[in-house]
Structure formats: C-alpha cells, structure tokens
All heavy atoms as an XYZ file, in Angstrom:
880
protein
N      90.741    -33.175    145.580
C      89.578    -33.788    146.158
C      89.107    -32.926    147.333
O      89.900    -32.515    148.165
C      89.917    -35.196    146.645
C      88.765    -35.851    147.316
S      89.000    -37.525    147.981
C      90.397    -38.174    147.192
N      87.809    -32.679    147.400
C      87.232    -31.883    148.469
C      86.853    -32.791    149.629
O      86.102    -33.742    149.452
C      85.977    -31.140    147.966
O      86.324    -30.396    146.807
C      85.436    -30.217    149.024
N      87.399    -32.494    150.804
C      87.078    -33.280    151.993
C      86.672    -32.362    153.130
O      87.068    -31.196    153.171
C      88.266    -34.145    152.469
O      89.335    -33.289    152.820
C      88.705    -35.125    151.402
N      85.874    -32.912    154.027
C      85.502    -32.219    155.251
C      85.770    -33.180    156.397
O      85.530    -34.388    156.269
C      84.020    -31.841    155.246
C      83.667    -30.748    154.263
C      82.178    -30.477    154.305
O      81.417    -31.235    153.736
N      81.782    -29.414    154.980
N      86.241    -32.647    157.500
C      86.551    -33.474    158.662
C      85.800    -32.930    159.875
O      85.777    -31.724    160.108
C      88.052    -33.448    158.919
O      88.361    -34.221    160.046
N      85.191    -33.848    160.612
C      84.451    -33.496    161.825
C      84.941    -34.416    162.934
O      84.970    -35.633    162.761
C      82.945    -33.696    161.617
C      82.401    -32.929    160.456
C      82.345    -33.496    159.192
C      81.957    -31.630    160.617
C      81.848    -32.794    158.112
C      81.459    -30.912    159.534
C      81.405    -31.488    158.282
N      85.335    -33.838    164.068
C      85.844    -34.646    165.173
C      85.344    -34.108    166.499
O      85.186    -32.906    166.680
C      87.371    -34.652    165.188
C      87.984    -35.413    164.058
C      89.499    -35.550    164.198
O      90.032    -35.257    165.283
O      90.121    -35.963    163.216
N      85.102    -35.036    167.397
C      84.880    -34.700    168.798
C      85.586    -35.762    169.623
O      86.402    -36.517    169.082
C      83.381    -34.557    169.120
C      82.583    -35.835    168.939
O      83.120    -36.934    168.903
N      81.276    -35.684    168.813
N      85.310    -35.854    170.891
C      86.028    -36.811    171.733
C      85.674    -38.263    171.436
O      86.430    -39.167    171.775
C      85.759    -36.512    173.205
C      86.288    -35.172    173.710
C      85.865    -34.952    175.153
C      87.791    -35.098    173.573
N      84.525    -38.501    170.790
C      84.052    -39.864    170.566
C      84.104    -40.335    169.112
O      84.193    -41.529    168.858
C      82.606    -40.003    171.056
C      82.485    -39.700    172.534
O      83.295    -40.234    173.309
O      81.591    -38.928    172.916
N      83.996    -39.412    168.166
C      83.889    -39.801    166.763
C      84.743    -38.916    165.869
O      84.958    -37.739    166.155
C      82.432    -39.706    166.283
C      81.536    -40.731    166.902
C      80.818    -40.443    168.039
C      81.421    -41.997    166.354
C      79.996    -41.390    168.622
C      80.611    -42.953    166.923
C      79.896    -42.650    168.067
N      85.161    -39.509    164.763
C      85.844    -38.790    163.697
C      85.120    -39.143    162.397
O      84.923    -40.326    162.099
C      87.307    -39.211    163.618
O      87.918    -38.612    162.490
N      84.724    -38.132    161.655
C      84.006    -38.351    160.402
C      84.730    -37.589    159.299
O      84.943    -36.380    159.407
C      82.542    -37.874    160.489
C      81.824    -38.622    161.620
C      81.828    -38.076    159.159
C      80.445    -38.078    161.937
N      85.102    -38.299    158.262
C      85.741    -37.700    157.095
C      84.768    -37.843    155.930
O      84.313    -38.949    155.628
C      87.054    -38.409    156.769
C      87.778    -37.897    155.520
C      88.336    -36.498    155.766
C      88.880    -38.849    155.114
N      84.451    -36.739    155.282
C      83.522    -36.739    154.154
C      84.303    -36.384    152.895
O      84.914    -35.320    152.823
C      82.370    -35.730    154.376
C      81.451    -35.679    153.173
C      81.591    -36.081    155.638
N      84.299    -37.291    151.934
C      84.903    -37.041    150.626
C      83.770    -36.701    149.667
O      83.092    -37.586    149.151
C      85.660    -38.275    150.133
C      86.874    -38.611    150.939
C      87.605    -39.835    150.410
O      87.083    -40.543    149.523
O      88.714    -40.084    150.898
N      83.571    -35.420    149.449
C      82.443    -34.972    148.633
C      82.551    -35.437    147.189
O      81.555    -35.846    146.594
C      82.321    -33.454    148.693
C      81.965    -32.955    150.064
C      82.008    -31.448    150.153
O      82.508    -30.772    149.260
N      81.484    -30.919    151.235
N      83.738    -35.376    146.609
C      83.907    -35.755    145.205
C      83.645    -37.239    144.967
O      83.176    -37.632    143.910
C      85.320    -35.400    144.726
C      85.587    -33.902    144.792
O      84.614    -33.124    144.786
O      86.767    -33.524    144.851
N      83.975    -38.069    145.949
C      83.777    -39.515    145.828
C      82.445    -39.984    146.401
O      82.145    -41.172    146.361
C      84.909    -40.277    146.525
C      86.229    -40.077    145.837
O      86.287    -39.803    144.649
N      87.301    -40.195    146.592
N      81.697    -39.072    146.994
C      80.407    -39.386    147.623
C      80.558    -40.467    148.691
O      79.780    -41.410    148.759
C      79.364    -39.808    146.583
C      79.117    -38.768    145.549
N      78.408    -37.628    145.806
C      79.518    -38.683    144.264
C      78.372    -36.881    144.724
N      79.039    -37.490    143.770
N      81.565    -40.306    149.549
C      81.839    -41.270    150.605
C      82.038    -40.554    151.935
O      82.514    -39.419    151.985
C      83.097    -42.081    150.301
C      83.041    -43.020    149.108
C      84.426    -43.600    148.829
C      82.039    -44.145    149.350
N      81.668    -41.251    153.001
C      81.935    -40.781    154.357
C      82.554    -41.930    155.134
O      82.155    -43.092    154.976
C      80.657    -40.315    155.033
N      83.549    -41.607    155.950
C      84.209    -42.594    156.794
C      84.011    -42.170    158.243
O      84.276    -41.023    158.596
C      85.696    -42.675    156.479
C      85.979    -43.096    155.061
C      86.135    -42.153    154.053
C      86.054    -44.444    154.732
C      86.377    -42.534    152.743
C      86.296    -44.842    153.424
C      86.462    -43.884    152.440
O      86.691    -44.273    151.139
N      83.558    -43.091    159.066
C      83.281    -42.797    160.453
C      84.103    -43.739    161.335
O      84.119    -44.954    161.110
C      81.782    -42.994    160.727
C      81.301    -42.680    162.124
C      79.899    -42.110    162.043
C      81.297    -43.910    163.002
N      84.795    -43.165    162.320
C      85.543    -43.949    163.290
C      85.103    -43.548    164.685
O      84.797    -42.383    164.933
C      87.043    -43.706    163.157
C      87.645    -44.274    161.900
C      89.137    -44.002    161.854
O      89.545    -42.863    161.695
N      89.925    -45.056    162.005
N      85.090    -44.525    165.575
C      84.719    -44.278    166.959
C      85.924    -44.479    167.868
O      86.683    -45.437    167.700
C      83.592    -45.222    167.379
C      83.058    -44.933    168.755
C      81.830    -45.772    169.082
O      81.480    -46.696    168.354
N      81.172    -45.434    170.168
N      86.104    -43.562    168.823
C      87.185    -43.668    169.796
C      86.705    -44.594    170.900
O      85.677    -44.359    171.526
C      87.497    -42.290    170.356
C      88.643    -42.255    171.302
C      88.583    -42.160    172.659
C      90.031    -42.310    170.968
N      89.844    -42.144    173.191
C      90.753    -42.248    172.171
C      90.730    -42.425    169.782
C      92.139    -42.273    172.211
C      92.111    -42.449    169.807
C      92.804    -42.369    171.022
N      87.450    -45.677    171.131
C      87.025    -46.650    172.125
C      88.252    -47.238    172.810
O      89.135    -47.794    172.150
C      86.208    -47.759    171.452
C      85.554    -48.695    172.445
O      85.281    -48.264    173.584
O      85.316    -49.855    172.076
N      88.309    -47.100    174.105
C      89.419    -47.633    174.901
C      90.795    -47.196    174.396
O      91.723    -47.988    174.294
C      89.353    -49.160    174.963
C      88.179    -49.661    175.776
O      87.770    -48.948    176.716
O      87.674    -50.759    175.470
N      90.904    -45.936    174.030
C      92.194    -45.382    173.651
C      92.639    -45.623    172.221
O      93.768    -45.290    171.869
N      91.793    -46.195    171.387
C      92.137    -46.413    169.973
C      90.929    -46.097    169.093
O      89.777    -46.201    169.518
C      92.607    -47.871    169.697
C      93.882    -48.180    170.425
C      91.528    -48.864    170.062
N      91.214    -45.729    167.852
C      90.148    -45.501    166.877
C      89.723    -46.843    166.278
O      90.561    -47.695    165.989
C      90.620    -44.578    165.746
C      90.772    -43.155    166.168
C      91.934    -42.480    166.364
C      89.723    -42.230    166.451
N      91.681    -41.190    166.754
C      90.326    -41.009    166.808
C      88.336    -42.305    166.437
C      89.589    -39.879    167.155
C      87.605    -41.181    166.778
C      88.228    -39.986    167.126
N      88.427    -47.019    166.096
C      87.915    -48.244    165.479
C      88.265    -48.262    164.000
O      88.702    -47.257    163.428
C      86.389    -48.299    165.634
O      85.777    -47.290    164.832
N      88.063    -49.409    163.379
C      88.191    -49.490    161.924
C      87.133    -48.560    161.324
O      86.024    -48.462    161.852
C      87.956    -50.921    161.444
C      89.071    -51.869    161.798
C      90.393    -51.495    161.143
O      90.403    -51.172    159.935
O      91.418    -51.502    161.846
N      87.439    -47.878    160.228
C      86.457    -46.941    159.671
C      85.251    -47.653    159.063
O      85.388    -48.661    158.392
C      87.236    -46.189    158.600
C      88.463    -46.969    158.341
C      88.703    -47.855    159.520
N      84.081    -47.100    159.364
C      82.842    -47.526    158.715
C      82.704    -46.645    157.482
O      82.874    -45.427    157.569
C      81.635    -47.314    159.627
C      81.696    -48.092    160.897
N      81.195    -49.351    161.012
C      82.208    -47.769    162.112
C      81.379    -49.789    162.244
N      82.004    -48.827    162.932
N      82.363    -47.234    156.353
C      82.265    -46.473    155.101
C      80.804    -46.397    154.671
O      80.085    -47.399    154.684
C      83.083    -47.182    154.035
C      83.115    -46.480    152.719
C      84.031    -47.203    151.793
N      83.484    -47.129    150.451
C      84.043    -47.648    149.404
N      85.164    -48.324    149.522
N      83.494    -47.520    148.235
N      80.367    -45.189    154.301
C      78.993    -44.957    153.876
C      78.989    -44.202    152.554
O      79.767    -43.268    152.367
C      78.232    -44.137    154.920
C      78.165    -44.812    156.260
C      79.087    -44.514    157.247
C      77.184    -45.754    156.523
C      79.040    -45.138    158.482
C      77.114    -46.383    157.752
C      78.055    -46.081    158.732
N      78.096    -44.602    151.657
C      77.922    -43.902    150.393
C      76.974    -42.723    150.616
O      75.939    -42.868    151.267
C      77.336    -44.856    149.327
O      78.207    -45.980    149.200
C      77.207    -44.164    147.988
N      77.339    -41.589    150.082
C      76.548    -40.362    150.227
C      75.721    -40.099    148.972
O      76.098    -40.521    147.901
C      77.481    -39.177    150.491
C      78.337    -39.271    151.735
C      79.263    -38.073    151.821
C      77.497    -39.384    152.982
N      74.631    -39.394    149.070
C      74.062    -38.811    150.278
C      73.299    -39.853    151.086
O      72.769    -40.818    150.550
C      73.118    -37.739    149.744
C      72.665    -38.256    148.422
C      73.844    -39.024    147.876
N      73.247    -39.622    152.382
C      72.477    -40.466    153.286
C      71.141    -39.791    153.550
O      71.077    -38.575    153.699
C      73.222    -40.639    154.605
C      74.549    -41.387    154.528
C      75.341    -41.175    155.807
C      74.301    -42.863    154.290
N      70.097    -40.567    153.614
C      68.794    -39.995    153.948
C      68.719    -39.797    155.462
O      69.380    -40.513    156.217
C      67.667    -40.915    153.484
O      67.646    -42.090    154.268
N      67.925    -38.840    155.908
C      67.756    -38.669    157.353
C      67.244    -39.953    158.020
O      67.615    -40.253    159.145
C      66.734    -37.539    157.461
C      66.938    -36.748    156.214
C      67.257    -37.773    155.156
N      66.417    -40.720    157.307
C      65.914    -41.983    157.848
C      67.059    -42.973    158.067
O      67.106    -43.670    159.062
C      64.862    -42.602    156.929
C      63.590    -41.793    156.819
C      63.710    -40.607    155.855
O      64.594    -40.611    154.973
O      62.922    -39.660    156.011
N      67.977    -43.054    157.093
C      69.125    -43.962    157.220
C      70.012    -43.527    158.382
O      70.522    -44.364    159.118
C      69.929    -43.998    155.922
C      71.217    -44.776    156.047
C      71.378    -45.796    155.012
C      72.696    -46.522    155.258
N      72.764    -47.764    154.641
N      70.182    -42.221    158.558
C      70.971    -41.728    159.689
C      70.351    -42.172    161.011
O      71.055    -42.572    161.932
C      71.070    -40.204    159.657
C      71.934    -39.588    158.564
C      71.764    -38.081    158.544
C      73.380    -39.963    158.744
N      69.040    -42.107    161.093
C      68.352    -42.478    162.332
C      68.329    -43.991    162.547
O      68.372    -44.458    163.683
C      66.928    -41.934    162.312
N      68.266    -44.770    161.464
C      68.149    -46.232    161.577
C      69.483    -46.945    161.749
O      69.513    -48.097    162.166
C      67.455    -46.805    160.338
C      65.970    -46.635    160.316
C      65.347    -47.471    159.209
N      66.143    -47.527    158.004
C      65.893    -46.871    156.883
N      64.840    -46.104    156.795
N      66.675    -46.986    155.827
N      70.586    -46.305    161.403
C      71.902    -46.936    161.519
C      72.492    -46.553    162.877
O      72.820    -45.385    163.101
C      72.826    -46.471    160.373
O      72.162    -46.685    159.132
C      74.142    -47.219    160.384
N      72.617    -47.527    163.794
C      73.023    -47.198    165.171
C      74.301    -46.373    165.290
O      74.326    -45.397    166.042
C      73.193    -48.567    165.831
C      72.296    -49.470    165.052
C      72.346    -48.955    163.630
N      75.342    -46.709    164.551
C      76.609    -45.976    164.687
C      76.468    -44.537    164.182
O      77.007    -43.607    164.771
C      77.779    -46.712    163.978
C      79.129    -46.061    164.331
C      77.607    -46.740    162.477
C      79.668    -46.451    165.656
N      75.685    -44.330    163.115
C      75.450    -42.974    162.607
C      74.595    -42.168    163.578
O      74.879    -41.001    163.850
C      74.773    -43.029    161.237
C      75.646    -43.477    160.071
C      74.788    -43.731    158.832
C      76.714    -42.460    159.777
N      73.543    -42.793    164.097
C      72.676    -42.107    165.056
C      73.457    -41.713    166.301
O      73.313    -40.602    166.819
C      71.491    -42.991    165.417
N      74.307    -42.611    166.784
C      75.123    -42.335    167.960
C      76.113    -41.197    167.680
O      76.316    -40.314    168.516
C      75.859    -43.599    168.373
C      76.586    -43.495    169.680
C      77.273    -44.806    170.055
O      77.234    -45.793    169.329
N      77.923    -44.804    171.199
N      76.712    -41.212    166.492
C      77.660    -40.157    166.131
C      76.968    -38.800    166.061
O      77.470    -37.806    166.621
C      78.331    -40.480    164.798
N      75.820    -38.738    165.391
C      75.104    -37.462    165.307
C      74.672    -36.981    166.685
O      74.722    -35.785    166.972
C      73.898    -37.584    164.384
C      74.215    -37.486    162.903
C      72.959    -37.658    162.066
C      74.876    -36.162    162.572
N      74.252    -37.904    167.529
C      73.851    -37.529    168.880
C      75.033    -36.929    169.641
O      74.875    -35.972    170.388
C      73.304    -38.751    169.610
C      72.701    -38.435    170.947
C      72.078    -39.680    171.563
C      71.431    -39.351    172.886
N      70.837    -40.533    173.501
N      76.229    -37.458    169.420
C      77.400    -36.930    170.121
C      77.789    -35.535    169.631
O      78.455    -34.793    170.342
C      78.587    -37.884    169.993
O      79.207    -37.771    168.739
N      77.361    -35.168    168.422
C      77.654    -33.840    167.864
C      76.521    -32.833    168.107
O      76.615    -31.691    167.682
C      77.891    -33.934    166.349
C      79.284    -34.342    165.965
C      79.593    -35.671    165.752
C      80.291    -33.404    165.809
C      80.871    -36.070    165.379
C      81.574    -33.784    165.444
C      81.860    -35.118    165.233
N      75.438    -33.234    168.757
C      74.236    -32.391    168.822
C      74.461    -31.005    169.419
O      73.785    -30.077    169.059
C      73.095    -33.115    169.514
C      73.259    -33.247    170.988
C      72.049    -33.893    171.633
N      72.395    -34.248    172.988
C      72.477    -35.469    173.446
N      72.192    -36.470    172.664
N      72.822    -35.691    174.688
N      75.387    -30.837    170.330
C      75.646    -29.513    170.906
C      76.856    -28.830    170.267
O      77.250    -27.751    170.663
C      75.857    -29.631    172.408
C      74.573    -29.998    173.143
C      74.732    -29.891    174.608
N      73.725    -30.246    175.542
C      72.585    -30.864    175.397
N      72.223    -31.252    174.233
N      71.764    -31.124    176.382
N      77.411    -29.463    169.263
C      78.584    -28.945    168.561
C      78.144    -27.904    167.532
O      77.154    -28.101    166.840
C      79.292    -30.107    167.853
C      80.667    -29.730    167.363
O      80.751    -28.832    166.505
O      81.637    -30.345    167.816
N      78.866    -26.793    167.409
C      78.490    -25.780    166.425
C      78.546    -26.291    164.981
O      77.935    -25.706    164.094
C      79.497    -24.654    166.635
C      80.380    -25.048    167.740
C      80.000    -26.401    168.220
N      79.240    -27.411    164.751
C      79.359    -27.961    163.397
C      78.196    -28.874    163.004
O      78.194    -29.381    161.891
C      80.633    -28.803    163.276
C      81.915    -28.105    163.559
C      83.052    -29.080    163.385
O      83.504    -29.292    162.275
N      83.496    -29.682    164.475
N      77.220    -29.093    163.872
C      76.192    -30.106    163.611
C      75.447    -29.855    162.300
O      75.218    -30.787    161.535
C      75.215    -30.257    164.800
C      74.252    -31.429    164.574
C      74.435    -28.978    165.042
C      74.882    -32.785    164.569
N      75.093    -28.625    162.019
C      74.370    -28.349    160.774
C      75.248    -28.622    159.559
O      74.793    -29.177    158.563
C      73.837    -26.913    160.749
C      72.775    -26.627    161.779
C      71.557    -27.530    161.644
O      71.282    -28.134    160.605
N      70.798    -27.643    162.714
N      76.497    -28.223    159.645
C      77.443    -28.463    158.547
C      77.659    -29.968    158.346
O      77.733    -30.449    157.213
C      78.766    -27.765    158.849
C      79.731    -27.763    157.708
C      81.014    -27.006    158.056
O      81.064    -26.281    159.056
O      81.977    -27.166    157.274
N      77.731    -30.722    159.432
C      77.885    -32.177    159.353
C      76.656    -32.811    158.708
O      76.780    -33.636    157.800
C      78.114    -32.765    160.750
C      78.118    -34.285    160.863
C      79.185    -34.898    159.969
C      78.305    -34.707    162.317
N      75.473    -32.435    159.150
C      74.238    -32.970    158.552
C      74.167    -32.650    157.064
O      73.792    -33.481    156.259
C      73.017    -32.410    159.273
C      72.828    -32.969    160.643
C      71.676    -32.313    161.328
N      71.417    -32.914    162.625
C      70.687    -32.354    163.556
N      70.111    -31.185    163.349
N      70.504    -32.969    164.705
N      74.529    -31.420    156.719
C      74.527    -30.993    155.316
C      75.485    -31.857    154.498
O      75.162    -32.297    153.405
C      74.928    -29.520    155.230
C      75.122    -28.972    153.850
C      73.819    -28.742    153.120
O      72.768    -28.637    153.734
N      73.881    -28.688    151.814
N      76.675    -32.110    155.041
C      77.682    -32.905    154.327
C      77.216    -34.343    154.126
O      77.456    -34.936    153.073
C      79.006    -32.885    155.091
N      76.552    -34.909    155.116
C      76.123    -36.306    155.028
C      74.880    -36.497    154.163
O      74.701    -37.543    153.552
C      75.857    -36.877    156.422
C      77.076    -37.009    157.332
C      76.651    -37.460    158.717
C      78.100    -37.958    156.731
N      74.007    -35.498    154.132
C      72.729    -35.659    153.417
C      72.631    -34.819    152.151
O      71.631    -34.901    151.446
C      71.553    -35.276    154.333
O      71.655    -33.895    154.671
C      71.513    -36.136    155.579
N      73.634    -34.007    151.888
C      73.613    -33.085    150.737
C      72.362    -32.206    150.767
O      71.717    -31.980    149.751
C      73.692    -33.843    149.413
C      74.997    -34.528    149.203
N      75.988    -34.007    148.415
C      75.492    -35.683    149.706
C      77.024    -34.830    148.426
N      76.752    -35.845    149.197
N      71.995    -31.752    151.950
C      70.880    -30.823    152.086
C      69.541    -31.470    152.334
O      68.561    -30.784    152.591
N      69.436    -32.782    152.280
C      68.144    -33.451    152.465
C      67.655    -33.358    153.902
O      66.472    -33.483    154.155
C      68.240    -34.920    152.045
N      68.558    -33.147    154.837
C      68.160    -33.134    156.241
C      67.115    -32.070    156.518
O      66.063    -32.346    157.045
C      69.385    -32.891    157.125
C      69.050    -32.938    158.574
C      68.606    -31.920    159.351
C      69.089    -34.079    159.414
N      68.387    -32.349    160.622
C      68.678    -33.666    160.684
C      69.442    -35.409    159.207
C      68.613    -34.538    161.764
C      69.389    -36.263    160.294
C      68.973    -35.837    161.532
N      67.384    -30.852    156.125
C      66.466    -29.766    156.452
C      65.136    -29.919    155.732
O      64.103    -29.570    156.263
C      67.093    -28.410    156.120
O      67.432    -28.366    154.753
N      65.138    -30.458    154.528
C      63.891    -30.636    153.797
C      63.014    -31.721    154.422
O      61.810    -31.556    154.565
C      64.165    -31.023    152.344
C      64.870    -29.917    151.591
O      64.801    -28.766    152.032
O      65.493    -30.235    150.560
N      63.612    -32.843    154.777
C      62.849    -33.979    155.263
C      62.484    -33.895    156.733
O      61.551    -34.541    157.175
C      63.614    -35.287    155.034
C      63.691    -35.650    153.567
O      62.982    -35.021    152.760
O      64.466    -36.556    153.237
N      63.234    -33.137    157.491
C      62.984    -33.121    158.921
C      62.492    -31.769    159.410
O      62.584    -31.488    160.593
C      64.256    -33.504    159.697
O      65.260    -32.561    159.382
C      64.686    -34.916    159.385
N      61.982    -30.972    158.526
C      61.450    -29.683    158.957
C      60.346    -29.929    159.983
O      59.542    -30.836    159.842
C      60.901    -28.920    157.758
N      60.352    -29.116    161.017
C      59.355    -29.301    162.055
C      57.971    -29.024    161.492
O      57.735    -28.036    160.821
C      59.631    -28.357    163.216
C      60.829    -28.757    164.023
C      60.984    -27.895    165.259
O      59.970    -27.369    165.751
O      62.119    -27.749    165.701
N      57.077    -29.927    161.807
C      55.692    -29.760    161.396
C      54.962    -29.025    162.510
O      55.226    -29.238    163.688
C      55.063    -31.111    161.122
C      55.699    -31.805    159.930
C      55.065    -33.142    159.696
C      55.588    -33.822    158.475
N      56.981    -34.015    158.372
N      54.047    -28.175    162.122
C      53.298    -27.418    163.109
C      52.400    -28.361    163.906
O      51.713    -29.205    163.345
C      52.464    -26.347    162.419
N      52.402    -28.196    165.211
C      51.547    -28.999    166.083
C      50.128    -28.468    166.053
O      49.822    -27.440    165.429
N      49.225    -29.134    166.742
C      47.821    -28.733    166.731
C      47.602    -27.309    167.235
O      46.801    -26.566    166.670
C      47.129    -29.741    167.642
C      48.116    -30.788    167.961
C      49.452    -30.330    167.515
N      48.315    -26.921    168.287
C      48.143    -25.568    168.819
C      48.619    -24.520    167.814
O      47.959    -23.498    167.608
C      48.900    -25.428    170.144
C      48.722    -24.095    170.869
C      47.247    -23.845    171.172
C      49.530    -24.081    172.151
N      49.754    -24.777    167.158
C      50.268    -23.837    166.161
C      49.304    -23.715    164.979
O      49.081    -22.617    164.465
C      51.643    -24.277    165.683
N      48.734    -24.846    164.538
C      47.754    -24.799    163.435
C      46.504    -24.040    163.856
O      45.948    -23.251    163.090
C      47.400    -26.215    162.984
C      48.524    -26.899    162.228
C      48.053    -28.156    161.524
N      47.393    -29.100    162.406
C      47.999    -30.097    163.050
N      49.287    -30.280    162.914
N      47.312    -30.910    163.831
N      46.049    -24.253    165.086
C      44.879    -23.545    165.606
C      45.135    -22.039    165.641
O      44.314    -21.241    165.188
C      44.551    -24.076    167.015
C      43.437    -23.344    167.700
C      42.125    -23.491    167.266
C      43.693    -22.518    168.776
C      41.096    -22.818    167.896
C      42.671    -21.835    169.419
C      41.359    -21.988    168.980
N      46.295    -21.648    166.161
C      46.650    -20.229    166.245
C      46.753    -19.612    164.847
O      46.302    -18.496    164.618
C      47.944    -20.063    167.015
C      48.366    -18.632    167.193
C      49.473    -18.041    166.697
C      47.661    -17.620    167.895
N      49.508    -16.726    167.048
C      48.401    -16.434    167.787
C      46.465    -17.592    168.606
C      47.994    -15.239    168.362
C      46.066    -16.393    169.177
C      46.821    -15.241    169.049
N      47.340    -20.343    163.887
C      47.444    -19.852    162.513
C      46.049    -19.655    161.909
O      45.810    -18.683    161.187
C      48.259    -20.818    161.663
N      45.119    -20.550    162.197
C      43.751    -20.417    161.686
C      43.069    -19.191    162.276
O      42.366    -18.456    161.568
C      42.943    -21.678    162.001
N      43.281    -18.940    163.557
C      42.697    -17.754    164.194
C      43.270    -16.488    163.563
O      42.537    -15.552    163.234
C      42.945    -17.769    165.719
C      42.087    -18.856    166.364
C      42.658    -16.406    166.342
C      42.361    -19.071    167.827
N      44.593    -16.468    163.377
C      45.223    -15.294    162.772
C      44.709    -15.075    161.350
O      44.439    -13.932    160.950
C      46.742    -15.446    162.761
C      47.355    -15.331    164.134
C      48.842    -15.583    164.107
O      49.330    -16.400    163.335
N      49.571    -14.877    164.969
N      44.558    -16.144    160.573
C      44.049    -16.023    159.208
C      42.628    -15.479    159.221
O      42.254    -14.647    158.380
C      44.108    -17.372    158.503
N      41.840    -15.938    160.175
C      40.465    -15.460    160.292
C      40.435    -13.961    160.593
O      39.652    -13.209    159.993
C      39.745    -16.237    161.403
O      38.473    -15.692    161.637
N      41.286    -13.501    161.501
C      41.351    -12.073    161.817
C      41.832    -11.259    160.619
O      41.317    -10.169    160.358
C      42.261    -11.822    163.027
C      41.580    -12.058    164.341
C      42.009    -13.082    165.170
C      40.513    -11.266    164.740
C      41.381    -13.312    166.380
C      39.882    -11.489    165.953
C      40.317    -12.525    166.781
N      42.809    -11.781    159.879
C      43.292    -11.060    158.696
C      42.188    -10.928    157.656
O      42.015     -9.874    157.050
C      44.492    -11.783    158.096
C      45.788    -11.418    158.768
C      46.985    -11.970    158.019
N      47.794    -12.689    158.983
C      47.945    -13.987    159.067
N      47.394    -14.783    158.197
N      48.666    -14.523    160.014
N      41.443    -12.007    157.458
C      40.355    -11.973    156.486
C      39.289    -10.971    156.920
O      38.787    -10.196    156.118
C      39.745    -13.365    156.335
C      38.662    -13.423    155.282
C      38.087    -14.825    155.153
O      38.293    -15.670    156.021
N      37.376    -15.062    154.071
N      38.953    -10.970    158.187
C      37.939    -10.037    158.721
C      38.429     -8.593    158.563
O      37.674     -7.711    158.187
C      37.689    -10.357    160.184
C      36.722     -9.464    160.854
C      35.271     -9.725    160.534
N      34.717    -10.532    161.595
C      33.670    -11.286    161.418
N      33.092    -11.345    160.259
N      33.202    -11.981    162.394
N      39.715     -8.337    158.810
C      40.275     -6.999    158.672
C      40.208     -6.535    157.230
O      39.925     -5.358    156.958
C      41.722     -6.977    159.172
N      40.450     -7.441    156.269
C      40.337     -7.070    154.858
C      38.908     -6.725    154.476
O      38.665     -5.828    153.665
C      40.854     -8.205    153.971
C      42.359     -8.136    153.797
C      42.843     -9.181    152.834
N      43.675    -10.071    153.651
C      43.682    -11.381    153.634
N      42.920    -12.031    152.811
N      44.449    -12.053    154.436
N      37.949     -7.429    155.033
C      36.544     -7.166    154.735
C      36.111     -5.802    155.273
O      35.364     -5.094    154.632
C      35.654     -8.269    155.326
C      35.779     -9.592    154.634
C      34.991    -10.684    155.358
O      34.539    -10.483    156.479
N      34.878    -11.829    154.721
N      36.584     -5.470    156.470
C      36.220     -4.210    157.103
C      36.935     -3.039    156.440
O      36.335     -1.990    156.209
C      36.516     -4.246    158.617
C      35.631     -5.293    159.287
C      36.338     -2.890    159.254
C      35.974     -5.550    160.726
N      38.225     -3.218    156.177
C      39.051     -2.118    155.683
C      39.027     -2.017    154.240
O      38.872     -1.176    153.481
C-alpha cells in the first residue's frame, strides 16, 4: 500500500493513495486527537470549507511539503482549480503588449 505522511507541530496527515483515504489528527494539549477520515480526492473548495482541513493546510503554508500535500489530497486538482487569475492591470498590460506585437508584425 502506498502511503504518504505529513507532520508538523500541530497536525499529522496520513494519505493512503491506494485506498483513496486521508487521516488527519491534531495535536492538542499534549495528545493527538482522534483521526478525522476523508475520502480522496478532495476538491479545493472542500478543503477551504472544512474547518479542520483549512486549519491544517494553513499550518503547512510555509512548509516545503505544502505542494506535495495539496497534490496528495486533491490528486492534482489544486493547481488546476486555484490557478491565479490575471487581475485587471495584468490583463491591461497583456492587451498593450499584444497591440505592440501586432503593430510590429504589420511594420516588419
């Protein structure tokens, strides 16, 4: 069975890829909580809406394993669904650049 384990001072997450399950425990007052069990893959929306999952991901945000953890929990859906959308300034700048490229093609 393929498993992945992620731990920090506040949370322990065990991902059983073959069984499509994740177990999450929280460290509280010197003991680990009863494990919360989640069926995988989880959508990024479910991660954000489930308080214990959101809190766990927030605690891993500066951890080098965060991308690997997100990948394990969502089976790759995280990067697809949460890709940053270009803001108004970025879209404006892209339009200006496209206009200059088009003008350069016409001239050259």
